[in-house]
N, C-alpha and C positions, 0 to 999 in steps of 0.2 A: 160745764160741770155733770159728771155722771152721778145719780141718785138713785138709790134702792127705796121704792116706795114702800110702806108696810102693807101686808097682805090686805087689809082690811080696805084698802083705797084701790086695790085692783077688781075690776068688776067682775070678772070671771074665773074660774079655777084654771092654771097653767098646768098643762101636761107635758111639757118639755121646754126648756131654753137652750137655744143653739148660742154658745157664747164663743165669742171672737178673742183669740189671744191678746192683740195689740188692739188697744182703745185709747181715747184720747182721755188722761185725767187719771184713770184707774186702770191696771193691768188686769189680765183674764185671771191670773192667779189670786188677785185681792177679790176682784169681784165674785169669783167662785166662792172664797171662803165666807163672805159676806152674805150671799145667797144663802149658803148652807145655816148658817147661824139662824138666819130667819125662817128658814123652811127646809128642815134637814131632810126630808122625803125628796125633796123636787130631782127631777131628772134633768141632766145636764150632757149636751153633746158639744164637745170643744172640737172648734173651728180654727185652722191656722195655716197660712201659706208657708210656714215654714216646717221642718219635719217635725215628726214625734219626739223625736230627742230633743232633753233639756228641759223647757219650762212645762212642755206639755205631759211629758212623761210624768213630772213631779206632782202637777195636778191629778193625772190620772191616778197615783200612787195614793192620795188623799180623799179618792172617792169617786171621782169622777167619771160616769157612766158609758161616755165613748168619745172619739176623736175620728173627725174626717179633716183631710188635706184638701186645700184648696189648690186650684180651682177642681170643683166636682161639679158632675151632672145631675141632673135630676134624678136619674135611676140611683145614681152612688148616693144622693141625699137621703132618697127615698128608704132604700136597703139600711143606711146606719140610723134613720129614725126608728125603724121597725128594730133593729138590732136593740135601741135603747128603751122603748115602751113596750116590745113584743106585739103582740095579737091585740092589744088593747086598742079601740076606735078611738081617734082623736076626733 
């Protein structure tokens, strides 16, 4: 079962969440919404093996910060992360 921990239980700051669309127990859309309820300013990069059309587009419309199509290379992932967090040093 997937559980979202209260921020007080997380030992360090979270700069970015890479969120998969398809997960057991709770889908990417519901997980995204719950994370934003807990931490409205958290940055989220959505990842999926499916196209950006459909559910991914709906999550992006709700304010998700970016999307990366699987499979991806380390260079593509690095570029997507920089696009979400900018020049901020992680």
